[in-house]
C-alpha positions in Angstrom: 1.9 -10.7 13.7 -1.3 -9.2 14.3 -2.3 -5.7 13.0 -4.0 -4.9 16.2 -0.6 -5.6 18.2 1.2 -3.8 15.8 -1.1 -0.5 16.1 -1.0 -0.3 19.7 3.2 -0.1 19.4 4.9 3.4 19.8 6.6 4.7 16.7 10.1 3.7 18.3 8.9 0.0 18.7 7.5 0.0 15.1 11.2 1.1 13.8 12.8 -1.3 16.1 10.9 -4.1 15.1 11.0 -3.3 11.4 14.6 -3.2 11.7 14.5 -6.5 13.1 12.2 -8.0 11.0 14.6 -6.9 7.6 17.6 -8.3 9.2 15.7 -11.9 9.6 14.5 -11.3 6.3 18.2 -10.8 4.9 19.5 -13.6 6.8 16.8 -16.2 5.6 17.2 -14.7 1.6 21.1 -15.1 2.2 20.4 -18.8 3.7 17.9 -19.5 0.7 20.7 -18.3 -2.0 23.5 -20.5 -0.2 21.2 -23.6 -0.5 21.0 -24.1 3.4 17.2 -23.8 3.8 14.1 -23.9 1.8 11.8 -22.0 4.2 9.7 -19.9 1.6 7.1 -19.6 3.9 8.7 -17.9 6.5 10.0 -15.4 3.9 6.6 -14.4 2.7 5.4 -14.3 6.0 8.1 -11.7 7.3 7.7 -9.7 3.9 4.0 -9.5 5.1 4.9 -8.1 8.3 7.2 -5.6 7.4 4.5 -4.5 5.1 2.1 -4.4 7.8 4.0 -2.6 10.1 5.0 0.1 7.1 1.5 0.3 6.3 0.3 0.9 9.7 3.4 3.6 10.2 2.3 5.2 7.2 -1.6 5.3 8.8 -0.1 6.6 12.0 1.8 9.5 9.7 -1.7 10.5 7.9 -3.8 10.5 11.2 -5.9 7.5 10.0 -8.1 6.2 12.9 -9.1 2.4 12.9 -11.8 0.8 15.3 -12.1 -2.8 16.2 -13.2 -4.9 13.5 -13.2 -2.5 10.6 -12.8 -3.3 7.3 -10.7 -1.9 4.2 -14.0 -0.2 3.0 -14.3 1.7 6.8 -10.9 2.7 6.6 -10.7 4.2 3.0 -13.8 6.1 4.2 -12.1 7.3 7.3 -8.8 8.4 5.5 -10.9 10.3 2.7 -12.5 12.3 5.4 -9.1 12.9 7.4 -6.9 13.6 4.7 -7.6 16.3 1.9 -8.0 14.7 -1.5 -5.0 15.2 -3.8 -5.0 17.3 -6.9 -6.0 15.2 -10.2 -3.5 16.2 -13.0 -4.4 16.1 -16.4 -3.3 12.9 -18.1 -1.9 13.1 -21.5 -3.9 10.9 -23.9 -1.8 8.8 -26.2 -3.0 9.1 -30.0 -5.2 6.0 -30.9 -3.5 3.8 -33.3 -4.5 3.3 -36.8 -5.8 -0.3 -37.9 -3.7 -1.0 -40.8 -4.5 -3.7 -43.4 -2.1 -6.0 -44.8 -1.9 -3.8 -48.0 -0.6 -0.6 -45.8 1.9 -2.8 -44.0 3.8 -3.7 -47.0 6.7 -1.4 -48.3 6.0 0.6 -51.4 7.7 -0.6 -54.5 10.1 2.4 -54.8 11.4 1.1 -51.3 12.1 -2.3 -52.4 15.7 -3.2 -53.8 15.6 -5.4 -56.8 18.2 -8.9 -56.8 20.3 -7.0 -59.2 20.7 -3.8 -57.6 22.2 -5.4 -54.5 24.5 -7.3 -56.6 25.9 -4.1 -58.4 26.5 -2.4 -55.2 28.5 -5.4 -53.8 30.7 -4.8 -56.6 
């Protein structure tokens, strides 16, 4: 399905089309699990169509305007102008990992138990 055709649909038509595609996708997945079909290309195509519809619905919700032949960079620029920028939150920094040598990874001598100590505990 072409993105321009989807953009020309109303919200109700988009909802209806998305429902139909989801039903088709469900049936194909069910048939695939039952071993009745092997149409992976059709499943992939339906998933992409559902994603296109959801994307265009979200664009309409945000008020993004697309012109004919626009690419992703122009659309991103228009989105930045139309919608306010989200507030940035301070991300917690993870502490740096310490580089350990082979000697540091070995357990201390006190923590090691000798074979005789293990035998005496078993008795």
